[in-house]
PDBQT receptor file of N, H, CA, C and O in Angstrom, charges set to zero:
ATOM      1  N   MET A   1     -14.857 -18.676  -2.578  1.00  0.00    +0.000 N 
ATOM      2  CA  MET A   1     -13.982 -17.995  -3.509  1.00  0.00    +0.000 C 
ATOM      3  C   MET A   1     -14.803 -17.538  -4.718  1.00  0.00    +0.000 C 
ATOM      4  O   MET A   1     -15.752 -18.197  -5.144  1.00  0.00    +0.000 OA
ATOM      5  N   TYR A   2     -14.397 -16.385  -5.247  1.00  0.00    +0.000 N 
ATOM      6  H   TYR A   2     -13.626 -15.850  -4.900  1.00  0.00    +0.000 HD
ATOM      7  CA  TYR A   2     -15.105 -15.799  -6.385  1.00  0.00    +0.000 C 
ATOM      8  C   TYR A   2     -14.142 -15.713  -7.570  1.00  0.00    +0.000 C 
ATOM      9  O   TYR A   2     -13.018 -15.231  -7.430  1.00  0.00    +0.000 OA
ATOM     10  N   GLU A   3     -14.589 -16.181  -8.734  1.00  0.00    +0.000 N 
ATOM     11  H   GLU A   3     -15.502 -16.572  -8.848  1.00  0.00    +0.000 HD
ATOM     12  CA  GLU A   3     -13.772 -16.110  -9.936  1.00  0.00    +0.000 C 
ATOM     13  C   GLU A   3     -13.925 -14.729 -10.557  1.00  0.00    +0.000 C 
ATOM     14  O   GLU A   3     -15.036 -14.246 -10.775  1.00  0.00    +0.000 OA
ATOM     15  N   VAL A   4     -12.781 -14.103 -10.837  1.00  0.00    +0.000 N 
ATOM     16  H   VAL A   4     -11.879 -14.496 -10.660  1.00  0.00    +0.000 HD
ATOM     17  CA  VAL A   4     -12.771 -12.756 -11.409  1.00  0.00    +0.000 C 
ATOM     18  C   VAL A   4     -11.697 -12.672 -12.495  1.00  0.00    +0.000 C 
ATOM     19  O   VAL A   4     -10.914 -13.602 -12.685  1.00  0.00    +0.000 OA
ATOM     20  N   VAL A   5     -11.676 -11.562 -13.188  1.00  0.00    +0.000 N 
ATOM     21  H   VAL A   5     -12.312 -10.806 -13.034  1.00  0.00    +0.000 HD
ATOM     22  CA  VAL A   5     -10.620 -11.269 -14.161  1.00  0.00    +0.000 C 
ATOM     23  C   VAL A   5      -9.824 -10.094 -13.606  1.00  0.00    +0.000 C 
ATOM     24  O   VAL A   5     -10.395  -9.073 -13.225  1.00  0.00    +0.000 OA
ATOM     25  N   CYS A   6      -8.509 -10.242 -13.564  1.00  0.00    +0.000 N 
ATOM     26  H   CYS A   6      -8.044 -11.072 -13.874  1.00  0.00    +0.000 HD
ATOM     27  CA  CYS A   6      -7.622  -9.201 -13.047  1.00  0.00    +0.000 C 
ATOM     28  C   CYS A   6      -7.784  -7.934 -13.880  1.00  0.00    +0.000 C 
ATOM     29  O   CYS A   6      -7.753  -7.986 -15.110  1.00  0.00    +0.000 OA
ATOM     30  N   ASP A   7      -7.955  -6.805 -13.214  1.00  0.00    +0.000 N 
ATOM     31  H   ASP A   7      -7.980  -6.763 -12.215  1.00  0.00    +0.000 HD
ATOM     32  CA  ASP A   7      -8.122  -5.532 -13.906  1.00  0.00    +0.000 C 
ATOM     33  C   ASP A   7      -6.824  -5.038 -14.535  1.00  0.00    +0.000 C 
ATOM     34  O   ASP A   7      -6.855  -4.156 -15.394  1.00  0.00    +0.000 OA
ATOM     35  N   LYS A   8      -5.694  -5.584 -14.127  1.00  0.00    +0.000 N 
ATOM     36  H   LYS A   8      -5.669  -6.300 -13.429  1.00  0.00    +0.000 HD
ATOM     37  CA  LYS A   8      -4.420  -5.120 -14.685  1.00  0.00    +0.000 C 
ATOM     38  C   LYS A   8      -3.956  -5.989 -15.858  1.00  0.00    +0.000 C 
ATOM     39  O   LYS A   8      -3.638  -5.472 -16.929  1.00  0.00    +0.000 OA
ATOM     40  N   CYS A   9      -3.918  -7.314 -15.654  1.00  0.00    +0.000 N 
ATOM     41  H   CYS A   9      -4.177  -7.734 -14.784  1.00  0.00    +0.000 HD
ATOM     42  CA  CYS A   9      -3.355  -8.186 -16.693  1.00  0.00    +0.000 C 
ATOM     43  C   CYS A   9      -4.404  -8.988 -17.463  1.00  0.00    +0.000 C 
ATOM     44  O   CYS A   9      -4.088  -9.569 -18.501  1.00  0.00    +0.000 OA
ATOM     45  N   GLY A  10      -5.651  -9.031 -16.973  1.00  0.00    +0.000 N 
ATOM     46  H   GLY A  10      -5.908  -8.559 -16.130  1.00  0.00    +0.000 HD
ATOM     47  CA  GLY A  10      -6.713  -9.752 -17.666  1.00  0.00    +0.000 C 
ATOM     48  C   GLY A  10      -6.754 -11.245 -17.401  1.00  0.00    +0.000 C 
ATOM     49  O   GLY A  10      -7.555 -11.958 -18.005  1.00  0.00    +0.000 OA
ATOM     50  N   GLN A  11      -5.906 -11.727 -16.510  1.00  0.00    +0.000 N 
ATOM     51  H   GLN A  11      -5.255 -11.148 -16.019  1.00  0.00    +0.000 HD
ATOM     52  CA  GLN A  11      -5.848 -13.157 -16.178  1.00  0.00    +0.000 C 
ATOM     53  C   GLN A  11      -7.011 -13.536 -15.261  1.00  0.00    +0.000 C 
ATOM     54  O   GLN A  11      -7.396 -12.762 -14.385  1.00  0.00    +0.000 OA
ATOM     55  N   LYS A  12      -7.571 -14.735 -15.467  1.00  0.00    +0.000 N 
ATOM     56  H   LYS A  12      -7.258 -15.365 -16.179  1.00  0.00    +0.000 HD
ATOM     57  CA  LYS A  12      -8.620 -15.224 -14.573  1.00  0.00    +0.000 C 
ATOM     58  C   LYS A  12      -7.976 -15.619 -13.255  1.00  0.00    +0.000 C 
ATOM     59  O   LYS A  12      -6.890 -16.199 -13.235  1.00  0.00    +0.000 OA
ATOM     60  N   CYS A  13      -8.648 -15.303 -12.156  1.00  0.00    +0.000 N 
ATOM     61  H   CYS A  13      -9.530 -14.832 -12.172  1.00  0.00    +0.000 HD
ATOM     62  CA  CYS A  13      -8.136 -15.653 -10.827  1.00  0.00    +0.000 C 
ATOM     63  C   CYS A  13      -9.303 -15.757  -9.859  1.00  0.00    +0.000 C 
ATOM     64  O   CYS A  13     -10.445 -15.472 -10.218  1.00  0.00    +0.000 OA
ATOM     65  N   GLU A  14      -9.012 -16.163  -8.637  1.00  0.00    +0.000 N 
ATOM     66  H   GLU A  14      -8.084 -16.394  -8.345  1.00  0.00    +0.000 HD
ATOM     67  CA  GLU A  14     -10.039 -16.260  -7.592  1.00  0.00    +0.000 C 
ATOM     68  C   GLU A  14      -9.660 -15.358  -6.434  1.00  0.00    +0.000 C 
ATOM     69  O   GLU A  14      -8.489 -15.229  -6.075  1.00  0.00    +0.000 OA
ATOM     70  N   VAL A  15     -10.679 -14.737  -5.858  1.00  0.00    +0.000 N 
ATOM     71  H   VAL A  15     -11.630 -14.841  -6.149  1.00  0.00    +0.000 HD
ATOM     72  CA  VAL A  15     -10.472 -13.882  -4.683  1.00  0.00    +0.000 C 
ATOM     73  C   VAL A  15     -11.429 -14.329  -3.588  1.00  0.00    +0.000 C 
ATOM     74  O   VAL A  15     -12.496 -14.866  -3.886  1.00  0.00    +0.000 OA
ATOM     75  N   PRO A  16     -11.065 -14.115  -2.311  1.00  0.00    +0.000 N 
ATOM     76  CA  PRO A  16     -11.893 -14.578  -1.198  1.00  0.00    +0.000 C 
ATOM     77  C   PRO A  16     -13.020 -13.619  -0.812  1.00  0.00    +0.000 C 
ATOM     78  O   PRO A  16     -13.583 -13.740   0.276  1.00  0.00    +0.000 OA
ATOM     79  N   PHE A  17     -13.351 -12.684  -1.675  1.00  0.00    +0.000 N 
ATOM     80  H   PHE A  17     -12.894 -12.586  -2.559  1.00  0.00    +0.000 HD
ATOM     81  CA  PHE A  17     -14.407 -11.717  -1.367  1.00  0.00    +0.000 C 
ATOM     82  C   PHE A  17     -15.255 -11.488  -2.607  1.00  0.00    +0.000 C 
ATOM     83  O   PHE A  17     -14.808 -11.733  -3.728  1.00  0.00    +0.000 OA
ATOM     84  N   ASN A  18     -16.461 -11.027  -2.408  1.00  0.00    +0.000 N 
ATOM     85  H   ASN A  18     -16.825 -10.828  -1.497  1.00  0.00    +0.000 HD
ATOM     86  CA  ASN A  18     -17.343 -10.721  -3.521  1.00  0.00    +0.000 C 
ATOM     87  C   ASN A  18     -16.999  -9.323  -4.026  1.00  0.00    +0.000 C 
ATOM     88  O   ASN A  18     -17.307  -8.333  -3.362  1.00  0.00    +0.000 OA
ATOM     89  N   PRO A  19     -16.368  -9.233  -5.188  1.00  0.00    +0.000 N 
ATOM     90  CA  PRO A  19     -15.930  -7.920  -5.664  1.00  0.00    +0.000 C 
ATOM     91  C   PRO A  19     -17.103  -7.018  -6.038  1.00  0.00    +0.000 C 
ATOM     92  O   PRO A  19     -18.169  -7.479  -6.443  1.00  0.00    +0.000 OA
ATOM     93  N   THR A  20     -16.867  -5.720  -5.887  1.00  0.00    +0.000 N 
ATOM     94  H   THR A  20     -16.000  -5.345  -5.557  1.00  0.00    +0.000 HD
ATOM     95  CA  THR A  20     -17.861  -4.728  -6.291  1.00  0.00    +0.000 C 
ATOM     96  C   THR A  20     -17.323  -4.020  -7.528  1.00  0.00    +0.000 C 
ATOM     97  O   THR A  20     -16.122  -4.061  -7.796  1.00  0.00    +0.000 OA
ATOM     98  N   SER A  21     -18.180  -3.393  -8.260  1.00  0.00    +0.000 N 
ATOM     99  H   SER A  21     -19.156  -3.360  -8.042  1.00  0.00    +0.000 HD
ATOM    100  CA  SER A  21     -17.756  -2.771  -9.513  1.00  0.00    +0.000 C 
ATOM    101  C   SER A  21     -16.990  -1.465  -9.305  1.00  0.00    +0.000 C 
ATOM    102  O   SER A  21     -16.379  -0.960 -10.247  1.00  0.00    +0.000 OA
ATOM    103  N   ASP A  22     -17.008  -0.908  -8.096  1.00  0.00    +0.000 N 
ATOM    104  H   ASP A  22     -17.504  -1.318  -7.331  1.00  0.00    +0.000 HD
ATOM    105  CA  ASP A  22     -16.353   0.381  -7.892  1.00  0.00    +0.000 C 
ATOM    106  C   ASP A  22     -14.871   0.276  -7.534  1.00  0.00    +0.000 C 
ATOM    107  O   ASP A  22     -14.193   1.300  -7.452  1.00  0.00    +0.000 OA
ATOM    108  N   LYS A  23     -14.353  -0.931  -7.318  1.00  0.00    +0.000 N 
ATOM    109  H   LYS A  23     -14.903  -1.763  -7.384  1.00  0.00    +0.000 HD
ATOM    110  CA  LYS A  23     -12.941  -1.092  -6.974  1.00  0.00    +0.000 C 
ATOM    111  C   LYS A  23     -12.301  -2.120  -7.891  1.00  0.00    +0.000 C 
ATOM    112  O   LYS A  23     -12.919  -3.130  -8.226  1.00  0.00    +0.000 OA
ATOM    113  N   PRO A  24     -11.051  -1.863  -8.303  1.00  0.00    +0.000 N 
ATOM    114  CA  PRO A  24     -10.368  -2.835  -9.163  1.00  0.00    +0.000 C 
ATOM    115  C   PRO A  24     -10.000  -4.096  -8.392  1.00  0.00    +0.000 C 
ATOM    116  O   PRO A  24      -9.811  -4.058  -7.176  1.00  0.00    +0.000 OA
ATOM    117  N   VAL A  25      -9.900  -5.213  -9.110  1.00  0.00    +0.000 N 
ATOM    118  H   VAL A  25     -10.053  -5.243 -10.098  1.00  0.00    +0.000 HD
ATOM    119  CA  VAL A  25      -9.514  -6.493  -8.521  1.00  0.00    +0.000 C 
ATOM    120  C   VAL A  25      -8.274  -6.970  -9.257  1.00  0.00    +0.000 C 
ATOM    121  O   VAL A  25      -8.218  -6.919 -10.486  1.00  0.00    +0.000 OA
ATOM    122  N   TYR A  26      -7.271  -7.438  -8.502  1.00  0.00    +0.000 N 
ATOM    123  H   TYR A  26      -7.317  -7.479  -7.504  1.00  0.00    +0.000 HD
ATOM    124  CA  TYR A  26      -6.010  -7.867  -9.083  1.00  0.00    +0.000 C 
ATOM    125  C   TYR A  26      -5.724  -9.323  -8.751  1.00  0.00    +0.000 C 
ATOM    126  O   TYR A  26      -6.107  -9.817  -7.691  1.00  0.00    +0.000 OA
ATOM    127  N   CYS A  27      -5.039 -10.013  -9.680  1.00  0.00    +0.000 N 
ATOM    128  H   CYS A  27      -4.728  -9.612 -10.542  1.00  0.00    +0.000 HD
ATOM    129  CA  CYS A  27      -4.554 -11.361  -9.377  1.00  0.00    +0.000 C 
ATOM    130  C   CYS A  27      -3.431 -11.220  -8.354  1.00  0.00    +0.000 C 
ATOM    131  O   CYS A  27      -2.969 -10.112  -8.083  1.00  0.00    +0.000 OA
ATOM    132  N   SER A  28      -2.999 -12.326  -7.794  1.00  0.00    +0.000 N 
ATOM    133  H   SER A  28      -3.374 -13.227  -8.014  1.00  0.00    +0.000 HD
ATOM    134  CA  SER A  28      -1.991 -12.243  -6.734  1.00  0.00    +0.000 C 
ATOM    135  C   SER A  28      -0.681 -11.642  -7.230  1.00  0.00    +0.000 C 
ATOM    136  O   SER A  28      -0.033 -10.902  -6.490  1.00  0.00    +0.000 OA
ATOM    137  N   GLU A  29      -0.275 -11.940  -8.465  1.00  0.00    +0.000 N 
ATOM    138  H   GLU A  29      -0.801 -12.541  -9.066  1.00  0.00    +0.000 HD
ATOM    139  CA  GLU A  29       0.971 -11.382  -8.995  1.00  0.00    +0.000 C 
ATOM    140  C   GLU A  29       0.885  -9.865  -9.146  1.00  0.00    +0.000 C 
ATOM    141  O   GLU A  29       1.795  -9.145  -8.737  1.00  0.00    +0.000 OA
ATOM    142  N   CYS A  30      -0.212  -9.380  -9.736  1.00  0.00    +0.000 N 
ATOM    143  H   CYS A  30      -0.952  -9.965 -10.069  1.00  0.00    +0.000 HD
ATOM    144  CA  CYS A  30      -0.367  -7.933  -9.915  1.00  0.00    +0.000 C 
ATOM    145  C   CYS A  30      -0.544  -7.234  -8.572  1.00  0.00    +0.000 C 
ATOM    146  O   CYS A  30      -0.083  -6.107  -8.396  1.00  0.00    +0.000 OA
ATOM    147  N   PHE A  31      -1.208  -7.891  -7.626  1.00  0.00    +0.000 N 
ATOM    148  H   PHE A  31      -1.583  -8.807  -7.770  1.00  0.00    +0.000 HD
ATOM    149  CA  PHE A  31      -1.389  -7.297  -6.307  1.00  0.00    +0.000 C 
ATOM    150  C   PHE A  31      -0.047  -7.148  -5.606  1.00  0.00    +0.000 C 
ATOM    151  O   PHE A  31       0.213  -6.135  -4.957  1.00  0.00    +0.000 OA
ATOM    152  N   LYS A  32       0.810  -8.168  -5.741  1.00  0.00    +0.000 N 
ATOM    153  H   LYS A  32       0.599  -8.991  -6.269  1.00  0.00    +0.000 HD
ATOM    154  CA  LYS A  32       2.145  -8.098  -5.128  1.00  0.00    +0.000 C 
ATOM    155  C   LYS A  32       2.950  -6.951  -5.716  1.00  0.00    +0.000 C 
ATOM    156  O   LYS A  32       3.615  -6.220  -4.982  1.00  0.00    +0.000 OA
ATOM    157  N   SER A  33       2.896  -6.783  -7.040  1.00  0.00    +0.000 N 
ATOM    158  H   SER A  33       2.355  -7.377  -7.636  1.00  0.00    +0.000 HD
ATOM    159  CA  SER A  33       3.658  -5.696  -7.648  1.00  0.00    +0.000 C 
ATOM    160  C   SER A  33       3.060  -4.347  -7.273  1.00  0.00    +0.000 C 
ATOM    161  O   SER A  33       3.787  -3.360  -7.168  1.00  0.00    +0.000 OA
ATOM    162  N   LYS A  34       1.758  -4.291  -7.072  1.00  0.00    +0.000 N 
ATOM    163  H   LYS A  34       1.167  -5.094  -7.158  1.00  0.00    +0.000 HD
ATOM    164  CA  LYS A  34       1.091  -3.060  -6.641  1.00  0.00    +0.000 C 
ATOM    165  C   LYS A  34       1.477  -2.724  -5.205  1.00  0.00    +0.000 C 
ATOM    166  O   LYS A  34       1.652  -1.552  -4.871  1.00  0.00    +0.000 OA
ATOM    167  N   GLU A  35       1.612  -3.746  -4.346  1.00  0.00    +0.000 N 
ATOM    168  H   GLU A  35       1.470  -4.698  -4.618  1.00  0.00    +0.000 HD
ATOM    169  CA  GLU A  35       1.989  -3.545  -2.940  1.00  0.00    +0.000 C 
ATOM    170  C   GLU A  35       3.327  -2.847  -2.822  1.00  0.00    +0.000 C 
ATOM    171  O   GLU A  35       3.525  -2.026  -1.927  1.00  0.00    +0.000 OA
ATOM    172  N   GLY A  36       4.231  -3.163  -3.704  1.00  0.00    +0.000 N 
ATOM    173  H   GLY A  36       4.069  -3.830  -4.431  1.00  0.00    +0.000 HD
ATOM    174  CA  GLY A  36       5.553  -2.568  -3.647  1.00  0.00    +0.000 C 
ATOM    175  C   GLY A  36       5.639  -1.256  -4.393  1.00  0.00    +0.000 C 
ATOM    176  O   GLY A  36       6.732  -0.801  -4.729  1.00  0.00    +0.000 OA
ATOM    177  N   SER A  37       4.516  -0.653  -4.651  1.00  0.00    +0.000 N 
ATOM    178  H   SER A  37       3.628  -1.023  -4.378  1.00  0.00    +0.000 HD
ATOM    179  CA  SER A  37       4.508   0.576  -5.435  1.00  0.00    +0.000 C 
ATOM    180  C   SER A  37       5.171   1.719  -4.678  1.00  0.00    +0.000 C 
ATOM    181  O   SER A  37       5.371   1.647  -3.465  1.00  0.00    +0.000 OA
ATOM    182  N   SER A  38       5.504   2.767  -5.407  1.00  0.00    +0.000 N 
ATOM    183  H   SER A  38       5.341   2.826  -6.392  1.00  0.00    +0.000 HD
ATOM    184  CA  SER A  38       6.204   3.904  -4.809  1.00  0.00    +0.000 C 
ATOM    185  C   SER A  38       5.341   4.635  -3.787  1.00  0.00    +0.000 C 
ATOM    186  O   SER A  38       5.871   5.342  -2.929  1.00  0.00    +0.000 OA
ATOM    187  N   ASP A  39       4.016   4.476  -3.864  1.00  0.00    +0.000 N 
ATOM    188  H   ASP A  39       3.586   3.902  -4.561  1.00  0.00    +0.000 HD
ATOM    189  CA  ASP A  39       3.149   5.158  -2.906  1.00  0.00    +0.000 C 
ATOM    190  C   ASP A  39       3.439   4.688  -1.487  1.00  0.00    +0.000 C 
ATOM    191  O   ASP A  39       3.542   5.504  -0.571  1.00  0.00    +0.000 OA
ATOM    192  N   ARG A  40       3.570   3.394  -1.302  1.00  0.00    +0.000 N 
ATOM    193  H   ARG A  40       3.487   2.731  -2.046  1.00  0.00    +0.000 HD
ATOM    194  CA  ARG A  40       3.874   2.880   0.041  1.00  0.00    +0.000 C 
ATOM    195  C   ARG A  40       5.266   3.299   0.471  1.00  0.00    +0.000 C 
ATOM    196  O   ARG A  40       5.479   3.684   1.620  1.00  0.00    +0.000 OA
ATOM    197  N   GLY A  41       6.208   3.224  -0.450  1.00  0.00    +0.000 N 
ATOM    198  H   GLY A  41       6.034   2.912  -1.384  1.00  0.00    +0.000 HD
ATOM    199  CA  GLY A  41       7.568   3.650  -0.131  1.00  0.00    +0.000 C 
ATOM    200  C   GLY A  41       7.605   5.114   0.224  1.00  0.00    +0.000 C 
ATOM    201  O   GLY A  41       8.335   5.515   1.130  1.00  0.00    +0.000 OA
ATOM    202  N   ASN A  42       6.836   5.914  -0.469  1.00  0.00    +0.000 N 
ATOM    203  H   ASN A  42       6.243   5.588  -1.205  1.00  0.00    +0.000 HD
ATOM    204  CA  ASN A  42       6.787   7.345  -0.222  1.00  0.00    +0.000 C 
ATOM    205  C   ASN A  42       6.218   7.619   1.166  1.00  0.00    +0.000 C 
ATOM    206  O   ASN A  42       6.725   8.486   1.877  1.00  0.00    +0.000 OA
ATOM    207  N   LYS A  43       5.177   6.898   1.562  1.00  0.00    +0.000 N 
ATOM    208  H   LYS A  43       4.765   6.193   0.985  1.00  0.00    +0.000 HD
ATOM    209  CA  LYS A  43       4.589   7.083   2.889  1.00  0.00    +0.000 C 
ATOM    210  C   LYS A  43       5.582   6.699   3.974  1.00  0.00    +0.000 C 
ATOM    211  O   LYS A  43       5.668   7.367   5.005  1.00  0.00    +0.000 OA
ATOM    212  N   SER A  44       6.320   5.643   3.750  1.00  0.00    +0.000 N 
ATOM    213  H   SER A  44       6.250   5.101   2.912  1.00  0.00    +0.000 HD
ATOM    214  CA  SER A  44       7.330   5.220   4.709  1.00  0.00    +0.000 C 
ATOM    215  C   SER A  44       8.411   6.288   4.841  1.00  0.00    +0.000 C 
ATOM    216  O   SER A  44       8.866   6.588   5.945  1.00  0.00    +0.000 OA
ATOM    217  N   GLN A  45       8.814   6.852   3.725  1.00  0.00    +0.000 N 
ATOM    218  H   GLN A  45       8.445   6.609   2.828  1.00  0.00    +0.000 HD
ATOM    219  CA  GLN A  45       9.822   7.910   3.741  1.00  0.00    +0.000 C 
ATOM    220  C   GLN A  45       9.296   9.139   4.470  1.00  0.00    +0.000 C 
ATOM    221  O   GLN A  45      10.029   9.775   5.227  1.00  0.00    +0.000 OA
ATOM    222  N   GLN A  46       8.033   9.475   4.245  1.00  0.00    +0.000 N 
ATOM    223  H   GLN A  46       7.437   8.958   3.630  1.00  0.00    +0.000 HD
ATOM    224  CA  GLN A  46       7.428  10.624   4.918  1.00  0.00    +0.000 C 
ATOM    225  C   GLN A  46       7.405  10.415   6.425  1.00  0.00    +0.000 C 
ATOM    226  O   GLN A  46       7.686  11.343   7.182  1.00  0.00    +0.000 OA
ATOM    227  N   LEU A  47       7.072   9.204   6.869  1.00  0.00    +0.000 N 
ATOM    228  H   LEU A  47       6.844   8.450   6.254  1.00  0.00    +0.000 HD
ATOM    229  CA  LEU A  47       7.062   8.918   8.309  1.00  0.00    +0.000 C 
ATOM    230  C   LEU A  47       8.455   9.044   8.902  1.00  0.00    +0.000 C 
ATOM    231  O   LEU A  47       8.623   9.574  10.001  1.00  0.00    +0.000 OA
ATOM    232  N   ASP A  48       9.452   8.560   8.178  1.00  0.00    +0.000 N 
ATOM    233  H   ASP A  48       9.317   8.130   7.285  1.00  0.00    +0.000 HD
ATOM    234  CA  ASP A  48      10.837   8.685   8.649  1.00  0.00    +0.000 C 
ATOM    235  C   ASP A  48      11.224  10.148   8.811  1.00  0.00    +0.000 C 
ATOM    236  O   ASP A  48      11.858  10.519   9.799  1.00  0.00    +0.000 OA
ATOM    237  N   GLU A  49      10.843  10.980   7.844  1.00  0.00    +0.000 N 
ATOM    238  H   GLU A  49      10.328  10.679   7.042  1.00  0.00    +0.000 HD
ATOM    239  CA  GLU A  49      11.162  12.402   7.917  1.00  0.00    +0.000 C 
ATOM    240  C   GLU A  49      10.444  13.072   9.091  1.00  0.00    +0.000 C 
ATOM    241  O   GLU A  49      11.028  13.912   9.777  1.00  0.00    +0.000 OA
ATOM    242  N   ILE A  50       9.192  12.707   9.321  1.00  0.00    +0.000 N 
ATOM    243  H   ILE A  50       8.718  12.025   8.764  1.00  0.00    +0.000 HD
ATOM    244  CA  ILE A  50       8.437  13.261  10.456  1.00  0.00    +0.000 C 
ATOM    245  C   ILE A  50       9.089  12.858  11.766  1.00  0.00    +0.000 C 
ATOM    246  O   ILE A  50       9.221  13.682  12.671  1.00  0.00    +0.000 OA
ATOM    247  N   ASN A  51       9.496  11.608  11.878  1.00  0.00    +0.000 N 
ATOM    248  H   ASN A  51       9.389  10.938  11.143  1.00  0.00    +0.000 HD
ATOM    249  CA  ASN A  51      10.141  11.139  13.108  1.00  0.00    +0.000 C 
ATOM    250  C   ASN A  51      11.450  11.874  13.368  1.00  0.00    +0.000 C 
ATOM    251  O   ASN A  51      11.756  12.216  14.510  1.00  0.00    +0.000 OA
ATOM    252  N   GLU A  52      12.219  12.117  12.317  1.00  0.00    +0.000 N 
ATOM    253  H   GLU A  52      11.970  11.840  11.389  1.00  0.00    +0.000 HD
ATOM    254  CA  GLU A  52      13.467  12.861  12.473  1.00  0.00    +0.000 C 
ATOM    255  C   GLU A  52      13.198  14.284  12.963  1.00  0.00    +0.000 C 
ATOM    256  O   GLU A  52      13.901  14.793  13.836  1.00  0.00    +0.000 OA
ATOM    257  N   LYS A  53      12.174  14.918  12.394  1.00  0.00    +0.000 N 
ATOM    258  H   LYS A  53      11.603  14.504  11.684  1.00  0.00    +0.000 HD
ATOM    259  CA  LYS A  53      11.825  16.274  12.818  1.00  0.00    +0.000 C 
ATOM    260  C   LYS A  53      11.357  16.288  14.267  1.00  0.00    +0.000 C 
ATOM    261  O   LYS A  53      11.720  17.187  15.026  1.00  0.00    +0.000 OA
ATOM    262  N   LEU A  54      10.560  15.306  14.657  1.00  0.00    +0.000 N 
ATOM    263  H   LEU A  54      10.266  14.576  14.041  1.00  0.00    +0.000 HD
ATOM    264  CA  LEU A  54      10.100  15.228  16.053  1.00  0.00    +0.000 C 
ATOM    265  C   LEU A  54      11.270  15.032  17.003  1.00  0.00    +0.000 C 
ATOM    266  O   LEU A  54      11.298  15.612  18.088  1.00  0.00    +0.000 OA
ATOM    267  N   ASP A  55      12.235  14.214  16.597  1.00  0.00    +0.000 N 
ATOM    268  H   ASP A  55      12.212  13.742  15.716  1.00  0.00    +0.000 HD
ATOM    269  CA  ASP A  55      13.425  14.020  17.428  1.00  0.00    +0.000 C 
ATOM    270  C   ASP A  55      14.179  15.337  17.634  1.00  0.00    +0.000 C 
ATOM    271  O   ASP A  55      14.634  15.632  18.739  1.00  0.00    +0.000 OA
ATOM    272  N   ARG A  56      14.306  16.124  16.565  1.00  0.00    +0.000 N 
ATOM    273  H   ARG A  56      13.936  15.884  15.667  1.00  0.00    +0.000 HD
ATOM    274  CA  ARG A  56      14.997  17.416  16.683  1.00  0.00    +0.000 C 
ATOM    275  C   ARG A  56      14.218  18.381  17.574  1.00  0.00    +0.000 C 
ATOM    276  O   ARG A  56      14.811  19.112  18.368  1.00  0.00    +0.000 OA
ATOM    277  N   ILE A  57      12.891  18.384  17.445  1.00  0.00    +0.000 N 
ATOM    278  H   ILE A  57      12.409  17.790  16.800  1.00  0.00    +0.000 HD
ATOM    279  CA  ILE A  57      12.056  19.258  18.280  1.00  0.00    +0.000 C 
ATOM    280  C   ILE A  57      12.190  18.866  19.743  1.00  0.00    +0.000 C 
ATOM    281  O   ILE A  57      12.361  19.722  20.612  1.00  0.00    +0.000 OA
ATOM    282  N   MET A  58      12.110  17.559  20.012  1.00  0.00    +0.000 N 
ATOM    283  H   MET A  58      11.971  16.864  19.306  1.00  0.00    +0.000 HD
ATOM    284  CA  MET A  58      12.208  17.089  21.402  1.00  0.00    +0.000 C 
ATOM    285  C   MET A  58      13.583  17.419  21.983  1.00  0.00    +0.000 C 
ATOM    286  O   MET A  58      13.698  17.769  23.157  1.00  0.00    +0.000 OA
ATOM    287  N   LYS A  59      14.610  17.307  21.169  1.00  0.00    +0.000 N 
ATOM    288  H   LYS A  59      14.517  17.022  20.215  1.00  0.00    +0.000 HD
ATOM    289  CA  LYS A  59      15.961  17.623  21.631  1.00  0.00    +0.000 C 
ATOM    290  C   LYS A  59      16.061  19.118  21.932  1.00  0.00    +0.000 C 
ATOM    291  O   LYS A  59      16.655  19.511  22.936  1.00  0.00    +0.000 OA
ATOM    292  N   ALA A  60      15.483  19.950  21.064  1.00  0.00    +0.000 N 
ATOM    293  H   ALA A  60      15.000  19.630  20.249  1.00  0.00    +0.000 HD
ATOM    294  CA  ALA A  60      15.517  21.405  21.271  1.00  0.00    +0.000 C 
ATOM    295  C   ALA A  60      14.756  21.797  22.531  1.00  0.00    +0.000 C 
ATOM    296  O   ALA A  60      15.128  22.760  23.202  1.00  0.00    +0.000 OA
ATOM    297  N   LEU A  61      13.701  21.067  22.859  1.00  0.00    +0.000 N 
ATOM    298  H   LEU A  61      13.398  20.285  22.313  1.00  0.00    +0.000 HD
ATOM    299  CA  LEU A  61      12.917  21.342  24.062  1.00  0.00    +0.000 C 
ATOM    300  C   LEU A  61      13.454  20.599  25.283  1.00  0.00    +0.000 C 
ATOM    301  O   LEU A  61      12.910  20.713  26.381  1.00  0.00    +0.000 OA
ATOM    302  N   HIS A  62      14.528  19.835  25.075  1.00  0.00    +0.000 N 
ATOM    303  H   HIS A  62      14.969  19.742  24.182  1.00  0.00    +0.000 HD
ATOM    304  CA  HIS A  62      15.137  19.051  26.140  1.00  0.00    +0.000 C 
ATOM    305  C   HIS A  62      14.179  18.005  26.703  1.00  0.00    +0.000 C 
ATOM    306  O   HIS A  62      14.137  17.768  27.910  1.00  0.00    +0.000 OA
ATOM    307  N   ILE A  63      13.418  17.392  25.818  1.00  0.00    +0.000 N 
ATOM    308  H   ILE A  63      13.451  17.585  24.838  1.00  0.00    +0.000 HD
ATOM    309  CA  ILE A  63      12.503  16.318  26.193  1.00  0.00    +0.000 C 
ATOM    310  C   ILE A  63      13.100  15.018  25.655  1.00  0.00    +0.000 C 
ATOM    311  O   ILE A  63      13.356  14.887  24.458  1.00  0.00    +0.000 OA
ATOM    312  N   GLU A  64      13.317  14.061  26.556  1.00  0.00    +0.000 N 
ATOM    313  H   GLU A  64      13.109  14.168  27.529  1.00  0.00    +0.000 HD
ATOM    314  CA  GLU A  64      13.857  12.778  26.102  1.00  0.00    +0.000 C 
ATOM    315  C   GLU A  64      13.145  11.632  26.732  1.00  0.00    +0.000 C 
ATOM    316  O   GLU A  64      13.472  10.477  26.461  1.00  0.00    +0.000 OA
TER     317      GLU A  64
């Protein structure tokens, strides 16, 4: 384990990898809140929209 300082809240924490200076490191609390960010939700929504469009295309082509 490597002791680091969270780039978001400044709290000391440990991570199971040797961090590099080119990527931010987050404590578990900040990482959890980052995981639920709108970016992931947006990607999920985009996939749902693509699947709906594919379903309509397949139906129009009579492919099931």
